VOBA-1610 file (N, C-alpha, C; in pm, whole numbers, padded with zeros to 5 digits, always signed):
BEGIN
Met+02602-01886+00188Met+02481-01915+00277Met+02378-01790+00218Asn+02274-01776+00172Asn+02189-01661+00102Asn+02134-01605+00262Ala+02148-01496+00241Ala+02045-01379+00350Ala+01913-01401+00349Pro+01883-01409+00459Pro+01734-01458+00491Pro+01623-01335+00403Arg+01544-01380+00354Arg+01440-01271+00332Arg+01385-01191+00409Arg+01371-01015+00355Arg+01338-00935+00462Arg+01199-00932+00454Ala+01093-00947+00579Ala+00945-00893+00590Ala+00965-00719+00541Ala+00827-00696+00438Ala+00818-00555+00413Ala+00706-00517+00462Ala+00687-00363+00435Ala+00592-00283+00469Ala+00553-00268+00333Phe+00416-00305+00275Phe+00365-00299+00121Phe+00271-00171+00146Leu+00248-00044+00068Leu+00149+00020+00094Leu+00095+00078-00043Asp-00015+00033+00005Asp-00145+00119-00085Asp-00072+00285-00106Arg-00095+00296-00233Arg-00058+00464-00233Arg-00191+00560-00201Asp-00307+00599-00302Asp-00401+00714-00248Asp-00498+00640-00147Gly-00494+00774-00034Gly-00558+00719+00064Gly-00501+00687+00201Val-00363+00593+00151Val-00286+00575+00260Val-00147+00655+00269Val-00057+00650+00155Val+00043+00758+00145Val+00020+00853+00159Val-00082+00910+00028Val-00137+01062+00056Val-00253+01037+00016Asp-00335+01182+00034Asp-00477+01191+00057Asp-00542+01143-00054Glu-00647+01066-00092Glu-00727+01041-00211Glu-00803+01162-00259Val-00721+01180-00384Val-00790+01286-00441Val-00886+01238-00561Gly-00884+01102-00615Gly-00943+01075-00713Gly-00892+01086-00868Tyr-00811+00964-00885Tyr-00735+00967-01000Tyr-00622+01086-01028Leu-00542+01113-00900Leu-00420+01134-00835Leu-00371+01136-00967Ser-00345+01287-01085Ser-00188+01329-01196Ser-00155+01425-01203Arg-00182+01507-01093Arg-00105+01667-01062Arg+00005+01651-00972Ala+00132+01646-00966Ala+00213+01673-00888Ala+00173+01834-00741Ala+00101+01922-00814Ala+00023+02013-00718Ala-00098+01943-00612Asp-00129+01857-00617Asp-00243+01818-00595Asp-00188+01682-00491Val-00089+01635-00498Val-00013+01545-00401Val-00051+01608-00254Arg-00060+01533-00143Arg-00065+01569-00013Arg-00018+01492+00069Leu+00062+01452+00131Leu+00107+01315+00212Leu-00011+01304+00331Ser-00048+01195+00337Ser-00157+01193+00451Ser-00108+01229+00592Thr-00173+01222+00685Thr-00136+01286+00819Thr-00070+01149+00872Gly+00071+01218+00940Gly+00150+01137+00979Gly+00233+01036+00901Ala+00208+01017+00766Ala+00285+00944+00670Ala+00409+00930+00676Ala+00470+01052+00666Ala+00637+01086+00665Ala+00662+01011+00789Ala+00631+01050+00906Ala+00675+00981+01019Ala+00684+00813+01051Ala+00584+00804+00995Ala+00553+00613+01011Ala+00641+00591+00911Ile+00679+00636+00737Ile+00777+00571+00699Ile+00892+00608+00744Arg+00948+00726+00800Arg+01058+00724+00826Arg+01078+00650+00941Arg+00995+00566+01012Arg+00987+00464+01161Arg+01021+00319+01076Leu+00968+00306+00983Leu+01009+00165+00917Leu+01125+00200+00840Asn+01152+00285+00791Asn+01329+00303+00706Asn+01430+00305+00816Glu+01407+00359+00962Glu+01479+00327+01094Glu+01492+00215+01129Arg+01449+00118+01128Arg+01454+00006+01150Arg+01492-00127+01011Glu+01481-00040+00908Glu+01548-00081+00756Glu+01460-00206+00727Val+01281-00171+00756Val+01221-00221+00707Val+01208-00182+00530Pro+01193-00243+00453Pro+01171-00220+00301Pro+01050-00152+00294Val+01008-00067+00198Val+00859+00013+00202Val+00847+00025+00066Val+00764-00047+00050Val+00722-00070-00104Val+00556-00033-00151Val+00572+00095-00238Val+00419+00108-00292Val+00370+00009-00387Val+00243-00013-00394Val+00178-00100-00472Val+00067-00022-00498Thr+00006+00066-00595Thr-00069+00079-00643Thr-00126+00077-00806Asn-00271+00052-00794Asn-00360+00053-00918Asn-00401+00185-00958Gln-00344+00217-01060Gln-00346+00314-01165Gln-00474+00300-01305Ala-00572+00308-01223Ala-00649+00251-01392Ala-00693+00435-01438Gly-00665+00517-01427Gly-00646+00625-01448Gly-00626+00640-01644Val-00494+00553-01617Val-00416+00567-01726Val-00524+00465-01829Ala-00556+00363-01787Ala-00640+00288-01880Ala-00772+00334-01929Arg-00831+00417-01836Arg-00926+00511-01877Arg-00921+00626-01959Gly-00778+00674-01994Gly-00761+00764-02043Gly-00743+00929-02000Lys-00772+00912-01857Lys-00801+01010-01767Lys-00658+01069-01779Phe-00554+01004-01780Phe-00417+01066-01772Phe-00279+00993-01845Ala-00189+01012-01839Ala-00090+00969-01954Ala+00022+00866-01840Glu+00062+00754-01851Glu+00143+00693-01772Glu+00268+00784-01736Ala+00285+00854-01810Ala+00421+00992-01758Ala+00403+01040-01627Ala+00227+01059-01560Ala+00190+01140-01473Ala+00252+01044-01402Ile+00230+00936-01352Ile+00287+00863-01258Ile+00374+00889-01169Ala+00446+00902-01323Ala+00616+00933-01244Ala+00634+01023-01170Glu+00541+01143-01250Glu+00568+01291-01186Glu+00529+01319-01021Val+00433+01213-01020Val+00340+01218-00883Val+00453+01164-00799His+00497+01043-00819His+00620+00966-00767His+00695+01044-00702Ala+00789+01157-00815Ala+00903+01212-00798Ala+00842+01304-00694Thr+00719+01347-00648Thr+00690+01472-00589Thr+00644+01389-00466Ile+00598+01274-00436Ile+00570+01207-00301Ile+00746+01207-00244Asp+00841+01150-00338Asp+00967+01102-00291Asp+01006+01280-00247Arg+00987+01362-00275Arg+01046+01525-00247Arg+01002+01550-00104Leu+00811+01516-00119Leu+00811+01544+00023Leu+00839+01465+00142Leu+00891+01316+00087Leu+00907+01213+00185Leu+01079+01278+00275Ala+01155+01316+00165Ala+01272+01365+00167Ala+01285+01449+00267Ala+01205+01564+00236Ala+01194+01678+00353Ala+01220+01652+00487Ala+01133+01492+00500Ala+01122+01431+00643Ala+01206+01358+00660Cys+01310+01309+00567Cys+01393+01235+00611Cys+01324+01101+00586Ala+01254+01090+00534Ala+01181+00958+00482Ala+01202+00930+00322Arg+01144+00744+00307Arg+01188+00722+00161Arg+01111+00592+00142Ile+01011+00602+00020Ile+00976+00490-00057Ile+01116+00404-00106Asp+01128+00268-00064Asp+01191+00207-00130Asp+01189+00188-00257Arg+01045+00139-00304Arg+01021+00062-00458Arg+00891+00128-00503Tyr+00854+00195-00602Tyr+00696+00215-00645Tyr+00668+00060-00739Tyr+00550+00011-00719Tyr+00486-00075-00863Tyr+00376-00056-00871Tyr+00307-00010-00994Tyr+00196+00056-01038Tyr+00142-00092-01154Cys+00009-00083-01150Cys-00063-00120-01259Cys-00173-00049-01333Pro-00128+00020-01444Pro-00219+00088-01556Pro-00328+00016-01588His-00323-00122-01590His-00412-00198-01659His-00548-00196-01586His-00667-00205-01719His-00802-00270-01699His-00855-00326-01784Pro-00927-00438-01731Pro-00999-00503-01848Pro-01085-00465-01914Glu-01180-00357-01872Glu-01239-00258-01977Glu-01224-00133-01980Ala-01058-00126-02028Ala-01016-00004-02051Ala-01066+00100-02154Ser-01034+00236-02180Ser-01098+00286-02316Ser-00992+00307-02370Val-00845+00270-02344Val-00713+00326-02411Val-00685+00171-02409Glu-00685+00119-02566Glu-00691-00064-02575Glu-00574-00116-02569Arg-00442-00044-02587Arg-00300-00101-02516Arg-00321-00154-02398Tyr-00382-00090-02305Tyr-00395-00114-02153Tyr-00490-00177-02116Arg-00585-00245-02215Arg-00701-00335-02197Arg-00655-00489-02180Ile-00619-00489-02044Ile-00575-00635-02012Ile-00588-00688-01865Ala-00623-00807-01913Ala-00684-00906-01750Ala-00556-00959-01701Cys-00483-00845-01668Cys-00314-00855-01610Cys-00333-00955-01503Ala-00228-00977-01434Ala-00188-01020-01250Ala-00123-00933-01189Cys-00149-00799-01227Cys-00062-00676-01119Cys-00169-00611-01070Arg-00277-00591-01181Arg-00378-00549-01093Arg-00440-00608-00932Lys-00424-00532-00866Lys-00510-00585-00712Lys-00656-00541-00780Pro-00709-00689-00703Pro-00685-00773-00609Pro-00586-00914-00651Met-00495-00916-00780Met-00439-01013-00822Met-00294-00977-00717Pro-00224-01059-00719Pro-00088-01030-00626Pro+00033-01024-00708Gly+00025-00979-00808Gly+00106-00971-00923Gly+00220-00865-00863Met+00202-00762-00805Met+00282-00628-00776Met+00351-00697-00626Leu+00294-00739-00609Leu+00358-00823-00444Leu+00459-00930-00480Glu+00435-00997-00561Glu+00538-01129-00605Glu+00614-01080-00700Gln+00614-00986-00760Gln+00701-00941-00831Gln+00829-00859-00722Ala+00760-00764-00638Ala+00847-00725-00534Ala+00945-00820-00445Ala+00844-00943-00430Ala+00909-01048-00340Ala+01045-01120-00403Arg+01019-01081-00546Arg+01157-01158-00677Arg+01226-01071-00666Glu+01228-00934-00668Glu+01321-00842-00719Glu+01390-00764-00565Leu+01278-00801-00487Leu+01378-00751-00377Leu+01416-00846-00253Glu+01396-00968-00291Glu+01426-01046-00165Glu+01327-01081-00042Leu+01228-01035-00072Leu+01115-01011+00054Leu+01037-01143+00085Asp+01009-01152+00199Asp+00966-01277+00296Asp+00785-01238+00303Leu+00708-01294+00206Leu+00593-01243+00162Leu+00500-01271+00354Pro+00489-01411+00390Pro+00397-01412+00481Pro+00453-01332+00601Arg+00560-01300+00623Arg+00592-01185+00736Arg+00587-01026+00706Ser+00548-01020+00590Ser+00536-00881+00516Ser+00367-00845+00550Trp+00351-00726+00540Trp+00218-00676+00570Trp+00136-00577+00482Leu+00073-00554+00392Leu+00022-00450+00292Leu-00113-00384+00391Val-00065-00255+00372Val-00159-00191+00429Val-00272-00091+00344Gly-00380-00123+00309Gly-00436-00061+00234Gly-00606-00014+00283Asp-00695+00052+00179Asp-00804+00098+00249Asp-00903+00052+00157Lys-00870-00022+00048Lys-00994-00115-00013Lys-00987-00254+00017Leu-01102-00330-00034Leu-01089-00452-00028Leu-01027-00547-00095Ser-00963-00459-00242Ser-00924-00531-00341Ser-00758-00526-00262Asp-00689-00453-00153Asp-00567-00457-00128Asp-00577-00577-00020Leu-00674-00603+00020Leu-00684-00685+00128Leu-00699-00872+00067Glu-00782-00842-00047Glu-00779-00957-00130Glu-00618-00971-00201Ala-00544-00910-00210Ala-00436-00921-00315Ala-00326-00961-00202Ala-00321-00873-00062Ala-00243-00946+00031Ala-00256-01092+00087Ala-00370-01168+00029Ala-00409-01257+00105Ala-00423-01382-00010Gln-00388-01334-00193Gln-00349-01437-00247Gln-00201-01417-00265Ala-00124-01313-00219Ala+00025-01344-00199Ala+00088-01413-00063Gly+00006-01442+00024Gly+00005-01507+00141Gly+00096-01403+00265Ala+00072-01263+00207Ala+00082-01155+00300Ala-00022-01138+00423Gln+00018-01045+00545Gln-00103-01066+00613Gln-00126-00863+00541Ala-00262-00842+00616Ala-00312-00702+00581Ala-00411-00615+00688Ile-00355-00543+00683Ile-00432-00423+00765Ile-00525-00309+00698Leu-00637-00294+00730Leu-00758-00226+00647Leu-00717-00095+00718Val-00707+00016+00683Val-00678+00179+00755Val-00791+00248+00736Arg-00844+00320+00796Arg-00988+00385+00809Arg-00968+00496+00709Ser-00823+00550+00682Ser-00820+00675+00545Ser-00878+00651+00448Gly-00878+00715+00356Gly-00924+00737+00234Gly-01049+00657+00237Tyr-01078+00539+00122Tyr-01205+00468+00132Tyr-01212+00416+00262Gly-01128+00349+00351Gly-01119+00287+00463Gly-01227+00265+00523Arg-01302+00364+00575Arg-01430+00357+00651Arg-01526+00332+00595Glu-01557+00353+00483Glu-01651+00276+00377Glu-01615+00160+00338Thr-01490+00103+00357Thr-01478-00008+00310Thr-01517-00101+00438Glu-01503-00066+00553Glu-01482-00112+00688Glu-01657-00139+00697Arg-01710-00014+00682Arg-01923-00039+00694Arg-01965-00103+00615Ala-01901-00115+00464Ala-02001-00167+00354Ala-01950-00323+00359Leu-01852-00371+00359Leu-01833-00519+00323Leu-01734-00579+00441Glu-01814-00676+00480Glu-01773-00751+00585Glu-01675-00832+00558Pro-01670-00873+00422Pro-01500-00982+00403Pro-01404-00862+00417Ala-01415-00753+00421Ala-01280-00678+00482Ala-01240-00728+00578Arg-01365-00733+00680Arg-01298-00756+00847Arg-01242-00887+00845Ala-01291-00981+00730Ala-01256-01086+00755Ala-01108-01146+00711Leu-01074-01053+00584Leu-00958-01054+00541Leu-00840-00985+00589Ala-00895-00836+00686Ala-00801-00806+00725Ala-00750-00843+00845Arg-00624-00852+00895Arg-00550-00907+01006Arg-00577-00849+01168Ala-00593-00703+01092Ala-00600-00565+01201Ala-00724-00461+01134Val-00734-00406+01178Val-00811-00243+01168Val-00727-00134+01200Ala-00684-00043+01103Ala-00630+00074+01202Ala-00659+00227+01146Asp-00670+00350+01236Asp-00694+00448+01189Asp-00634+00499+01092Asp-00542+00481+01055Asp-00404+00533+00962Asp-00286+00477+00951Leu-00189+00534+00920Leu-00070+00468+00846Leu-00018+00421+00981Pro+00035+00524+01043Pro+00086+00540+01186Pro+00078+00441+01264Ala-00045+00414+01279Ala-00160+00317+01370Ala-00068+00170+01318Ala-00086+00156+01190Ala-00040+00039+01130Ala+00080-00002+01130Val+00152+00086+01154Val+00298+00087+01149Val+00313+00006+01284Glu+00243+00079+01411Glu+00240-00048+01525Glu+00229-00127+01496Ile+00127-00137+01489Ile+00085-00313+01478Ile+00181-00385+01397Met+00205-00332+01256Met+00357-00418+01231Met+00454-00443+01313Phe+00502-00308+01371Phe+00635-00301+01480Phe+00604-00438+01590Ala+00481-00418+01636Ala+00429-00526+01724Ala+00469-00670+01711Asp+00395-00681+01588Asp+00468-00845+01508Asp+00566-00876+01477Trp+00675-00768+01443Trp+00764-00782+01399Trp+00882-00751+01524Phe+00876-00723+01615Phe+01007-00657+01716Phe+00937-00680+01868Ser+00830-00731+01885Ser+00812-00744+01997Ser+00697-00877+02038Ala+00654-00893+02157Ala+00604-01024+02183Ala+00476-00983+02184Gln+00409-00841+02134Gln+00268-00823+02182Gln+00210-00852+02041Pro+00091-00962+02062Pro-00001-01007+01970Pro-00009-00918+01880Pro-00036-00874+01763Pro-00070-00790+01657Pro-00215-00721+01669Ile-00270-00843+01709Ile-00399-00840+01639Ile-00465-00723+01762Ala-00438-00763+01904Ala-00439-00635+01975Ala-00436-00510+01990Ala-00323-00476+01898Ala-00270-00359+01841Ala-00336-00282+01746Gly-00392-00365+01694Gly-00483-00364+01543Gly-00601-00282+01604Arg-00670-00327+01729Arg-00770-00289+01768Arg-00744-00178+01859Ala-00669-00087+01853Ala-00658-00012+01947Ala-00744+00122+01842Gly-00729+00112+01739Gly-00805+00203+01651Gly-00973+00182+01701Arg-01048+00341+01702Arg-01155+00295+01742Arg-01272+00223+01646Asp-01368+00124+01714Asp-01454+00075+01646Asp-01560+00122+01658
//
């Protein structure tokens, strides 16, 4: 008998796991978002797969080389390891349909709001997308979750407050709104591990 597929926590990177700095490409600029390490450790302790899905159009725009992404992720891993936390898998999209670097000028299926990264993770890690959550700060994150059949949480960190104020569709696509990643993890846990409705938990953040 096949093992049941697991629900995962999909996390946008910039503005959720690390502070938003704009085209992050240097290890020296990596700063974990407040509470992110502890929140990810809680997911690890409950054996929830933690998967980062991130658009990295800076590569397509010629702002940094693709190798810089690996350096940033290695730095994130080191900072998380110091707090006994880990990311289980990273997926990134270096493409953009208007890229200045020709080989990355692709209308791909992986760039959010397309669901390709989530679907690839589901295949490779045997994940249950309908029971999974994606935490993001942009409308494209929420749209990717919707297209993949996953649930979405809009966080107010990064560009999240701007997204919440400016884009009414963000609230329609988000199952819940939370101040930051630790609050988002509470929402996920309410869904997975208790009878408390996740919507109520999501609105615990200040409106």
